[in-house]
DODRENBA-780011 format. One record per atom (N, C-alpha, C): residue number from 1; residue in three letters; atom name; z, y, x. Coordinates in steps of 0.2 Angstrom, whole numbers. Example, Ala and Ser with C-alpha at 12.3 -4.5 7.8 and 13.67 -1.06 7.14 Angstrom:
2
+-----+-----+----+-------+-------+-------+
:   k :   r :  a :    c3 :    c2 :    c1 :
+-----+-----+----+-------+-------+-------+
:   1 : ALA :  N :    39 :   -28 :    66 :
:   1 : ALA : CA :    39 :   -22 :    62 :
:   1 : ALA :  C :    39 :   -16 :    66 :
:   2 : SER :  N :    35 :   -11 :    64 :
:   2 : SER : CA :    36 :    -5 :    68 :
:   2 : SER :  C :    39 :     0 :    64 :
+-----+-----+----+-------+-------+-------+
This chain:
148
+-----+-----+----+-------+-------+-------+
:   k :   r :  a :    c3 :    c2 :    c1 :
+-----+-----+----+-------+-------+-------+
:   1 : MET :  N :   211 :  -174 :   242 :
:   1 : MET : CA :   213 :  -166 :   240 :
:   1 : MET :  C :   221 :  -169 :   234 :
:   2 : CYS :  N :   217 :  -170 :   232 :
:   2 : CYS : CA :   221 :  -174 :   225 :
:   2 : CYS :  C :   229 :  -174 :   227 :
:   3 : ALA :  N :   229 :  -178 :   230 :
:   3 : ALA : CA :   235 :  -182 :   232 :
:   3 : ALA :  C :   239 :  -181 :   237 :
:   4 : CYS :  N :   235 :  -173 :   243 :
:   4 : CYS : CA :   236 :  -167 :   243 :
:   4 : CYS :  C :   242 :  -162 :   243 :
:   5 : LYS :  N :   240 :  -166 :   237 :
:   5 : LYS : CA :   243 :  -157 :   233 :
:   5 : LYS :  C :   247 :  -162 :   227 :
:   6 : HIS :  N :   248 :  -168 :   227 :
:   6 : HIS : CA :   252 :  -173 :   223 :
:   6 : HIS :  C :   260 :  -170 :   228 :
:   7 : ILE :  N :   258 :  -171 :   233 :
:   7 : ILE : CA :   264 :  -174 :   239 :
:   7 : ILE :  C :   268 :  -166 :   240 :
:   8 : ALA :  N :   262 :  -162 :   242 :
:   8 : ALA : CA :   268 :  -154 :   242 :
:   8 : ALA :  C :   271 :  -153 :   234 :
:   9 : SER :  N :   268 :  -154 :   228 :
:   9 : SER : CA :   274 :  -153 :   223 :
:   9 : SER :  C :   278 :  -158 :   225 :
:  10 : VAL :  N :   277 :  -163 :   223 :
:  10 : VAL : CA :   285 :  -167 :   222 :
:  10 : VAL :  C :   289 :  -165 :   226 :
:  11 : LEU :  N :   288 :  -162 :   236 :
:  11 : LEU : CA :   293 :  -161 :   239 :
:  11 : LEU :  C :   296 :  -154 :   241 :
:  12 : MET :  N :   291 :  -148 :   237 :
:  12 : MET : CA :   294 :  -141 :   234 :
:  12 : MET :  C :   299 :  -145 :   228 :
:  13 : GLU :  N :   295 :  -148 :   225 :
:  13 : GLU : CA :   301 :  -146 :   218 :
:  13 : GLU :  C :   309 :  -156 :   221 :
:  14 : PHE :  N :   307 :  -155 :   223 :
:  14 : PHE : CA :   312 :  -158 :   227 :
:  14 : PHE :  C :   318 :  -156 :   229 :
:  15 : LEU :  N :   315 :  -152 :   233 :
:  15 : LEU : CA :   319 :  -144 :   235 :
:  15 : LEU :  C :   321 :  -140 :   231 :
:  16 : LEU :  N :   320 :  -135 :   228 :
:  16 : LEU : CA :   320 :  -133 :   218 :
:  16 : LEU :  C :   322 :  -136 :   213 :
:  17 : ASP :  N :   327 :  -145 :   215 :
:  17 : ASP : CA :   327 :  -147 :   208 :
:  17 : ASP :  C :   334 :  -146 :   207 :
:  18 : PRO :  N :   335 :  -144 :   203 :
:  18 : PRO : CA :   345 :  -144 :   198 :
:  18 : PRO :  C :   349 :  -146 :   204 :
:  19 : ASP :  N :   347 :  -151 :   202 :
:  19 : ASP : CA :   352 :  -159 :   202 :
:  19 : ASP :  C :   355 :  -156 :   211 :
:  20 : VAL :  N :   349 :  -155 :   215 :
:  20 : VAL : CA :   352 :  -154 :   224 :
:  20 : VAL :  C :   355 :  -147 :   223 :
:  21 : LYS :  N :   360 :  -150 :   223 :
:  21 : LYS : CA :   369 :  -142 :   223 :
:  21 : LYS :  C :   368 :  -138 :   227 :
:  22 : SER :  N :   367 :  -140 :   237 :
:  22 : SER : CA :   369 :  -140 :   240 :
:  22 : SER :  C :   360 :  -145 :   247 :
:  23 : ILE :  N :   360 :  -136 :   253 :
:  23 : ILE : CA :   356 :  -140 :   257 :
:  23 : ILE :  C :   357 :  -135 :   261 :
:  24 : SER :  N :   358 :  -141 :   266 :
:  24 : SER : CA :   362 :  -138 :   274 :
:  24 : SER :  C :   354 :  -136 :   278 :
:  25 : MET :  N :   356 :  -131 :   282 :
:  25 : MET : CA :   354 :  -128 :   286 :
:  25 : MET :  C :   349 :  -134 :   291 :
:  26 : GLY :  N :   352 :  -140 :   294 :
:  26 : GLY : CA :   349 :  -144 :   298 :
:  26 : GLY :  C :   347 :  -146 :   293 :
:  27 : ALA :  N :   346 :  -149 :   284 :
:  27 : ALA : CA :   340 :  -156 :   285 :
:  27 : ALA :  C :   337 :  -150 :   281 :
:  28 : LEU :  N :   336 :  -142 :   278 :
:  28 : LEU : CA :   332 :  -138 :   279 :
:  28 : LEU :  C :   326 :  -140 :   284 :
:  29 : GLN :  N :   326 :  -140 :   290 :
:  29 : GLN : CA :   325 :  -140 :   294 :
:  29 : GLN :  C :   321 :  -144 :   296 :
:  30 : GLN :  N :   327 :  -150 :   294 :
:  30 : GLN : CA :   322 :  -159 :   295 :
:  30 : GLN :  C :   317 :  -158 :   290 :
:  31 : PHE :  N :   317 :  -156 :   282 :
:  31 : PHE : CA :   314 :  -156 :   278 :
:  31 : PHE :  C :   303 :  -152 :   279 :
:  32 : ASN :  N :   307 :  -146 :   284 :
:  32 : ASN : CA :   303 :  -143 :   286 :
:  32 : ASN :  C :   299 :  -149 :   295 :
:  33 : LEU :  N :   300 :  -152 :   294 :
:  33 : LEU : CA :   298 :  -157 :   303 :
:  33 : LEU :  C :   292 :  -157 :   298 :
:  34 : ASP :  N :   298 :  -162 :   292 :
:  34 : ASP : CA :   294 :  -167 :   288 :
:  34 : ASP :  C :   290 :  -167 :   283 :
:  35 : VAL :  N :   290 :  -157 :   285 :
:  35 : VAL : CA :   279 :  -155 :   281 :
:  35 : VAL :  C :   276 :  -155 :   283 :
:  36 : ILE :  N :   279 :  -156 :   289 :
:  36 : ILE : CA :   276 :  -151 :   295 :
:  36 : ILE :  C :   270 :  -159 :   300 :
:  37 : GLN :  N :   275 :  -165 :   297 :
:  37 : GLN : CA :   269 :  -173 :   298 :
:  37 : GLN :  C :   265 :  -170 :   296 :
:  38 : CYS :  N :   265 :  -171 :   286 :
:  38 : CYS : CA :   262 :  -168 :   283 :
:  38 : CYS :  C :   256 :  -164 :   283 :
:  39 : GLU :  N :   256 :  -160 :   284 :
:  39 : GLU : CA :   253 :  -153 :   287 :
:  39 : GLU :  C :   245 :  -157 :   291 :
:  40 : GLN :  N :   250 :  -159 :   296 :
:  40 : GLN : CA :   247 :  -163 :   306 :
:  40 : GLN :  C :   244 :  -169 :   299 :
:  41 : PHE :  N :   241 :  -173 :   297 :
:  41 : PHE : CA :   238 :  -177 :   291 :
:  41 : PHE :  C :   234 :  -175 :   289 :
:  42 : ALA :  N :   239 :  -169 :   287 :
:  42 : ALA : CA :   231 :  -169 :   282 :
:  42 : ALA :  C :   225 :  -164 :   288 :
:  43 : ASN :  N :   228 :  -161 :   294 :
:  43 : ASN : CA :   220 :  -157 :   297 :
:  43 : ASN :  C :   217 :  -167 :   301 :
:  44 : SER :  N :   221 :  -173 :   302 :
:  44 : SER : CA :   221 :  -175 :   305 :
:  44 : SER :  C :   211 :  -178 :   308 :
:  45 : GLU :  N :   210 :  -180 :   298 :
:  45 : GLU : CA :   203 :  -180 :   298 :
:  45 : GLU :  C :   201 :  -178 :   293 :
:  46 : PRO :  N :   195 :  -176 :   293 :
:  46 : PRO : CA :   190 :  -174 :   289 :
:  46 : PRO :  C :   186 :  -174 :   282 :
:  47 : VAL :  N :   187 :  -171 :   279 :
:  47 : VAL : CA :   186 :  -175 :   271 :
:  47 : VAL :  C :   179 :  -175 :   272 :
:  48 : PRO :  N :   173 :  -180 :   268 :
:  48 : PRO : CA :   167 :  -176 :   269 :
:  48 : PRO :  C :   166 :  -172 :   262 :
:  49 : GLY :  N :   164 :  -165 :   260 :
:  49 : GLY : CA :   163 :  -160 :   256 :
:  49 : GLY :  C :   168 :  -153 :   257 :
:  50 : PHE :  N :   172 :  -156 :   261 :
:  50 : PHE : CA :   178 :  -151 :   264 :
:  50 : PHE :  C :   178 :  -149 :   268 :
:  51 : ARG :  N :   177 :  -139 :   266 :
:  51 : ARG : CA :   178 :  -138 :   273 :
:  51 : ARG :  C :   188 :  -136 :   278 :
:  52 : ASP :  N :   186 :  -138 :   285 :
:  52 : ASP : CA :   191 :  -138 :   287 :
:  52 : ASP :  C :   201 :  -135 :   285 :
:  53 : GLY :  N :   205 :  -136 :   283 :
:  53 : GLY : CA :   208 :  -136 :   283 :
:  53 : GLY :  C :   210 :  -133 :   276 :
:  54 : ALA :  N :   207 :  -133 :   270 :
:  54 : ALA : CA :   206 :  -137 :   267 :
:  54 : ALA :  C :   212 :  -138 :   263 :
:  55 : LEU :  N :   210 :  -144 :   259 :
:  55 : LEU : CA :   220 :  -150 :   263 :
:  55 : LEU :  C :   226 :  -151 :   265 :
:  56 : GLN :  N :   229 :  -145 :   269 :
:  56 : GLN : CA :   230 :  -141 :   272 :
:  56 : GLN :  C :   232 :  -133 :   266 :
:  57 : MET :  N :   229 :  -133 :   263 :
:  57 : MET : CA :   232 :  -127 :   263 :
:  57 : MET :  C :   237 :  -130 :   253 :
:  58 : ALA :  N :   235 :  -137 :   249 :
:  58 : ALA : CA :   239 :  -138 :   245 :
:  58 : ALA :  C :   245 :  -139 :   248 :
:  59 : PHE :  N :   247 :  -137 :   254 :
:  59 : PHE : CA :   256 :  -134 :   258 :
:  59 : PHE :  C :   256 :  -129 :   258 :
:  60 : LEU :  N :   251 :  -124 :   259 :
:  60 : LEU : CA :   254 :  -116 :   260 :
:  60 : LEU :  C :   258 :  -115 :   255 :
:  61 : GLU :  N :   263 :  -116 :   250 :
:  61 : GLU : CA :   265 :  -112 :   245 :
:  61 : GLU :  C :   272 :  -115 :   249 :
:  62 : LEU :  N :   274 :  -120 :   250 :
:  62 : LEU : CA :   282 :  -124 :   253 :
:  62 : LEU :  C :   279 :  -122 :   260 :
:  63 : ARG :  N :   275 :  -121 :   265 :
:  63 : ARG : CA :   275 :  -119 :   272 :
:  63 : ARG :  C :   275 :  -112 :   271 :
:  64 : GLN :  N :   275 :  -110 :   267 :
:  64 : GLN : CA :   278 :  -101 :   269 :
:  64 : GLN :  C :   286 :   -99 :   265 :
:  65 : LEU :  N :   286 :  -104 :   260 :
:  65 : LEU : CA :   296 :  -104 :   257 :
:  65 : LEU :  C :   298 :  -105 :   266 :
:  66 : LEU :  N :   293 :  -112 :   269 :
:  66 : LEU : CA :   299 :  -116 :   274 :
:  66 : LEU :  C :   300 :  -108 :   281 :
:  67 : ASP :  N :   293 :  -105 :   281 :
:  67 : ASP : CA :   296 :  -101 :   288 :
:  67 : ASP :  C :   301 :   -95 :   288 :
:  68 : LEU :  N :   300 :   -96 :   279 :
:  68 : LEU : CA :   306 :   -86 :   275 :
:  68 : LEU :  C :   314 :   -92 :   281 :
:  69 : PHE :  N :   314 :   -95 :   280 :
:  69 : PHE : CA :   320 :   -98 :   283 :
:  69 : PHE :  C :   321 :  -101 :   287 :
:  70 : MET :  N :   313 :  -104 :   290 :
:  70 : MET : CA :   316 :  -104 :   296 :
:  70 : MET :  C :   318 :   -99 :   303 :
:  71 : SER :  N :   311 :   -93 :   297 :
:  71 : SER : CA :   315 :   -86 :   300 :
:  71 : SER :  C :   317 :   -84 :   303 :
:  72 : TRP :  N :   319 :   -83 :   296 :
:  72 : TRP : CA :   327 :   -80 :   292 :
:  72 : TRP :  C :   324 :   -69 :   290 :
:  73 : ASP :  N :   318 :   -70 :   291 :
:  73 : ASP : CA :   314 :   -65 :   289 :
:  73 : ASP :  C :   314 :   -63 :   282 :
:  74 : TRP :  N :   319 :   -59 :   283 :
:  74 : TRP : CA :   325 :   -57 :   272 :
:  74 : TRP :  C :   320 :   -48 :   274 :
:  75 : SER :  N :   319 :   -45 :   276 :
:  75 : SER : CA :   318 :   -38 :   279 :
:  75 : SER :  C :   311 :   -38 :   277 :
:  76 : SER :  N :   305 :   -43 :   280 :
:  76 : SER : CA :   298 :   -43 :   279 :
:  76 : SER :  C :   297 :   -45 :   274 :
:  77 : TYR :  N :   300 :   -51 :   272 :
:  77 : TYR : CA :   298 :   -50 :   266 :
:  77 : TYR :  C :   303 :   -50 :   258 :
:  78 : LEU :  N :   304 :   -44 :   261 :
:  78 : LEU : CA :   308 :   -37 :   256 :
:  78 : LEU :  C :   303 :   -34 :   254 :
:  79 : ALA :  N :   302 :   -30 :   263 :
:  79 : ALA : CA :   302 :   -24 :   261 :
:  79 : ALA :  C :   292 :   -25 :   258 :
:  80 : ASP :  N :   288 :   -30 :   259 :
:  80 : ASP : CA :   282 :   -32 :   259 :
:  80 : ASP :  C :   279 :   -38 :   253 :
:  81 : HIS :  N :   286 :   -37 :   247 :
:  81 : HIS : CA :   285 :   -43 :   241 :
:  81 : HIS :  C :   280 :   -38 :   240 :
:  82 : GLY :  N :   274 :   -43 :   236 :
:  82 : GLY : CA :   270 :   -39 :   229 :
:  82 : GLY :  C :   266 :   -37 :   233 :
:  83 : GLN :  N :   263 :   -35 :   241 :
:  83 : GLN : CA :   257 :   -34 :   244 :
:  83 : GLN :  C :   254 :   -37 :   244 :
:  84 : LEU :  N :   247 :   -36 :   244 :
:  84 : LEU : CA :   243 :   -45 :   248 :
:  84 : LEU :  C :   242 :   -47 :   256 :
:  85 : SER :  N :   245 :   -43 :   257 :
:  85 : SER : CA :   243 :   -44 :   266 :
:  85 : SER :  C :   252 :   -50 :   268 :
:  86 : SER :  N :   257 :   -50 :   261 :
:  86 : SER : CA :   263 :   -52 :   262 :
:  86 : SER :  C :   260 :   -59 :   265 :
:  87 : LYS :  N :   265 :   -58 :   273 :
:  87 : LYS : CA :   264 :   -66 :   276 :
:  87 : LYS :  C :   269 :   -70 :   270 :
:  88 : TYR :  N :   271 :   -71 :   266 :
:  88 : TYR : CA :   276 :   -72 :   261 :
:  88 : TYR :  C :   275 :   -71 :   256 :
:  89 : LEU :  N :   264 :   -72 :   254 :
:  89 : LEU : CA :   262 :   -71 :   247 :
:  89 : LEU :  C :   266 :   -74 :   240 :
:  90 : ARG :  N :   265 :   -80 :   244 :
:  90 : ARG : CA :   266 :   -84 :   239 :
:  90 : ARG :  C :   273 :   -88 :   236 :
:  91 : VAL :  N :   277 :   -84 :   243 :
:  91 : VAL : CA :   287 :   -87 :   239 :
:  91 : VAL :  C :   286 :   -83 :   234 :
:  92 : THR :  N :   288 :   -82 :   229 :
:  92 : THR : CA :   291 :   -78 :   226 :
:  92 : THR :  C :   301 :   -81 :   226 :
:  93 : PRO :  N :   303 :   -73 :   222 :
:  93 : PRO : CA :   308 :   -73 :   223 :
:  93 : PRO :  C :   310 :   -73 :   218 :
:  94 : GLN :  N :   310 :   -79 :   213 :
:  94 : GLN : CA :   317 :   -83 :   213 :
:  94 : GLN :  C :   312 :   -90 :   212 :
:  95 : ARG :  N :   309 :   -93 :   219 :
:  95 : ARG : CA :   309 :  -102 :   223 :
:  95 : ARG :  C :   318 :   -98 :   230 :
:  96 : ALA :  N :   314 :   -93 :   231 :
:  96 : ALA : CA :   316 :   -90 :   238 :
:  96 : ALA :  C :   322 :   -90 :   237 :
:  97 : LEU :  N :   325 :   -88 :   228 :
:  97 : LEU : CA :   333 :   -86 :   228 :
:  97 : LEU :  C :   337 :   -94 :   226 :
:  98 : THR :  N :   334 :   -98 :   224 :
:  98 : THR : CA :   335 :  -105 :   221 :
:  98 : THR :  C :   336 :  -109 :   228 :
:  99 : VAL :  N :   330 :  -108 :   233 :
:  99 : VAL : CA :   336 :  -108 :   239 :
:  99 : VAL :  C :   340 :  -108 :   243 :
: 100 : LEU :  N :   338 :  -101 :   243 :
: 100 : LEU : CA :   344 :   -95 :   247 :
: 100 : LEU :  C :   354 :  -100 :   243 :
: 101 : GLU :  N :   354 :   -97 :   238 :
: 101 : GLU : CA :   358 :  -100 :   233 :
: 101 : GLU :  C :   360 :  -105 :   237 :
: 102 : LYS :  N :   356 :  -114 :   237 :
: 102 : LYS : CA :   361 :  -119 :   239 :
: 102 : LYS :  C :   360 :  -119 :   245 :
: 103 : LEU :  N :   360 :  -113 :   250 :
: 103 : LEU : CA :   361 :  -113 :   255 :
: 103 : LEU :  C :   370 :  -110 :   257 :
: 104 : ARG :  N :   371 :  -104 :   253 :
: 104 : ARG : CA :   375 :  -103 :   251 :
: 104 : ARG :  C :   380 :  -106 :   251 :
: 105 : ASP :  N :   381 :  -110 :   244 :
: 105 : ASP : CA :   388 :  -115 :   241 :
: 105 : ASP :  C :   387 :  -117 :   246 :
: 106 : THR :  N :   381 :  -123 :   252 :
: 106 : THR : CA :   384 :  -125 :   258 :
: 106 : THR :  C :   388 :  -122 :   261 :
: 107 : ASP :  N :   385 :  -116 :   264 :
: 107 : ASP : CA :   391 :  -113 :   268 :
: 107 : ASP :  C :   401 :  -109 :   265 :
: 108 : LYS :  N :   399 :  -109 :   259 :
: 108 : LYS : CA :   406 :  -106 :   256 :
: 108 : LYS :  C :   412 :  -115 :   257 :
: 109 : LYS :  N :   408 :  -119 :   256 :
: 109 : LYS : CA :   409 :  -125 :   261 :
: 109 : LYS :  C :   413 :  -126 :   268 :
: 110 : LYS :  N :   410 :  -122 :   273 :
: 110 : LYS : CA :   410 :  -120 :   276 :
: 110 : LYS :  C :   418 :  -117 :   279 :
: 111 : GLN :  N :   415 :  -112 :   275 :
: 111 : GLN : CA :   419 :  -102 :   277 :
: 111 : GLN :  C :   427 :  -105 :   275 :
: 112 : LEU :  N :   429 :  -109 :   272 :
: 112 : LEU : CA :   434 :  -113 :   271 :
: 112 : LEU :  C :   438 :  -112 :   279 :
: 113 : LEU :  N :   434 :  -115 :   286 :
: 113 : LEU : CA :   436 :  -118 :   292 :
: 113 : LEU :  C :   434 :  -112 :   297 :
: 114 : SER :  N :   429 :  -103 :   295 :
: 114 : SER : CA :   428 :  -100 :   301 :
: 114 : SER :  C :   430 :   -92 :   294 :
: 115 : THR :  N :   433 :   -93 :   293 :
: 115 : THR : CA :   434 :   -90 :   290 :
: 115 : THR :  C :   438 :   -81 :   292 :
: 116 : PHE :  N :   438 :   -82 :   299 :
: 116 : PHE : CA :   439 :   -76 :   305 :
: 116 : PHE :  C :   436 :   -77 :   312 :
: 117 : LYS :  N :   429 :   -79 :   308 :
: 117 : LYS : CA :   424 :   -77 :   315 :
: 117 : LYS :  C :   421 :   -71 :   313 :
: 118 : LYS :  N :   418 :   -65 :   318 :
: 118 : LYS : CA :   415 :   -61 :   315 :
: 118 : LYS :  C :   409 :   -63 :   312 :
: 119 : ASN :  N :   406 :   -64 :   317 :
: 119 : ASN : CA :   397 :   -69 :   315 :
: 119 : ASN :  C :   397 :   -71 :   308 :
: 120 : GLU :  N :   401 :   -77 :   308 :
: 120 : GLU : CA :   401 :   -78 :   300 :
: 120 : GLU :  C :   402 :   -72 :   295 :
: 121 : ARG :  N :   407 :   -69 :   296 :
: 121 : ARG : CA :   409 :   -66 :   293 :
: 121 : ARG :  C :   400 :   -61 :   288 :
: 122 : ASP :  N :   395 :   -58 :   294 :
: 122 : ASP : CA :   390 :   -54 :   297 :
: 122 : ASP :  C :   384 :   -58 :   291 :
: 123 : LYS :  N :   386 :   -64 :   291 :
: 123 : LYS : CA :   379 :   -67 :   291 :
: 123 : LYS :  C :   381 :   -69 :   282 :
: 124 : LYS :  N :   389 :   -70 :   282 :
: 124 : LYS : CA :   389 :   -68 :   275 :
: 124 : LYS :  C :   388 :   -62 :   270 :
: 125 : LYS :  N :   389 :   -59 :   273 :
: 125 : LYS : CA :   387 :   -54 :   268 :
: 125 : LYS :  C :   379 :   -49 :   271 :
: 126 : LEU :  N :   375 :   -54 :   276 :
: 126 : LEU : CA :   369 :   -53 :   276 :
: 126 : LEU :  C :   364 :   -59 :   269 :
: 127 : MET :  N :   367 :   -64 :   272 :
: 127 : MET : CA :   366 :   -66 :   264 :
: 127 : MET :  C :   370 :   -66 :   258 :
: 128 : ASP :  N :   373 :   -61 :   258 :
: 128 : ASP : CA :   375 :   -57 :   247 :
: 128 : ASP :  C :   371 :   -53 :   248 :
: 129 : THR :  N :   371 :   -50 :   254 :
: 129 : THR : CA :   365 :   -41 :   252 :
: 129 : THR :  C :   355 :   -46 :   250 :
: 130 : VAL :  N :   353 :   -51 :   252 :
: 130 : VAL : CA :   348 :   -52 :   252 :
: 130 : VAL :  C :   347 :   -59 :   245 :
: 131 : LEU :  N :   354 :   -61 :   240 :
: 131 : LEU : CA :   354 :   -60 :   237 :
: 131 : LEU :  C :   356 :   -60 :   231 :
: 132 : LYS :  N :   356 :   -52 :   232 :
: 132 : LYS : CA :   357 :   -47 :   228 :
: 132 : LYS :  C :   352 :   -42 :   228 :
: 133 : GLN :  N :   347 :   -44 :   230 :
: 133 : GLN : CA :   341 :   -41 :   234 :
: 133 : GLN :  C :   332 :   -49 :   227 :
: 134 : LEU :  N :   334 :   -54 :   229 :
: 134 : LEU : CA :   332 :   -56 :   225 :
: 134 : LEU :  C :   330 :   -57 :   220 :
: 135 : ARG :  N :   340 :   -58 :   215 :
: 135 : ARG : CA :   340 :   -57 :   208 :
: 135 : ARG :  C :   336 :   -54 :   207 :
: 136 : SER :  N :   337 :   -44 :   211 :
: 136 : SER : CA :   335 :   -39 :   208 :
: 136 : SER :  C :   325 :   -39 :   208 :
: 137 : LEU :  N :   322 :   -42 :   212 :
: 137 : LEU : CA :   315 :   -48 :   210 :
: 137 : LEU :  C :   316 :   -48 :   205 :
: 138 : ALA :  N :   318 :   -53 :   205 :
: 138 : ALA : CA :   316 :   -60 :   201 :
: 138 : ALA :  C :   319 :   -60 :   195 :
: 139 : TYR :  N :   322 :   -54 :   192 :
: 139 : TYR : CA :   326 :   -56 :   185 :
: 139 : TYR :  C :   325 :   -45 :   184 :
: 140 : GLY :  N :   320 :   -43 :   189 :
: 140 : GLY : CA :   318 :   -37 :   186 :
: 140 : GLY :  C :   324 :   -32 :   185 :
: 141 : GLY :  N :   326 :   -34 :   190 :
: 141 : GLY : CA :   330 :   -25 :   192 :
: 141 : GLY :  C :   338 :   -24 :   185 :
: 142 : HIS :  N :   337 :   -33 :   181 :
: 142 : HIS : CA :   347 :   -36 :   179 :
: 142 : HIS :  C :   346 :   -43 :   184 :
: 143 : GLN :  N :   351 :   -41 :   184 :
: 143 : GLN : CA :   355 :   -47 :   190 :
: 143 : GLN :  C :   353 :   -55 :   180 :
: 144 : GLY :  N :   351 :   -60 :   179 :
: 144 : GLY : CA :   351 :   -66 :   176 :
: 144 : GLY :  C :   358 :   -70 :   180 :
: 145 : LYS :  N :   360 :   -69 :   183 :
: 145 : LYS : CA :   367 :   -74 :   189 :
: 145 : LYS :  C :   372 :   -73 :   189 :
: 146 : SER :  N :   378 :   -72 :   186 :
: 146 : SER : CA :   384 :   -71 :   187 :
: 146 : SER :  C :   386 :   -73 :   194 :
: 147 : GLN :  N :   390 :   -67 :   198 :
: 147 : GLN : CA :   391 :   -65 :   206 :
: 147 : GLN :  C :   397 :   -73 :   205 :
: 148 : SER :  N :   393 :   -77 :   211 :
: 148 : SER : CA :   406 :   -80 :   208 :
: 148 : SER :  C :   407 :   -78 :   217 :
+-----+-----+----+-------+-------+-------+
């Protein structure tokens, strides 16, 4: 159990590391596949004294965070935030904000070439709206970061 918790903790730290300035969606998708491998390993052999799925629970915070980004399910996250029935219960606004800002920073670099595509503009608007809402949740109604 300690090894799984340690792996999950190190993976989360890597994802949230302030030295990692940007993350592409492709990198996040590959990271998700790596976490799936860890989860499969955790489920592969029962450990005496632990109930089924106990080791996989070590990856639950990471799984919920990655699921939110893989499904881009911001409406559910924001609507259900703080409710015990939320499918993203373990995703804090601060963590979601950190990862989303890293994705946005990667998208800023790409946008120089695609500023005229409507779907890219719509995606940017959605991301900006979600960022504002996450900042509001993370910082209790006031924005702790300047918008650039």
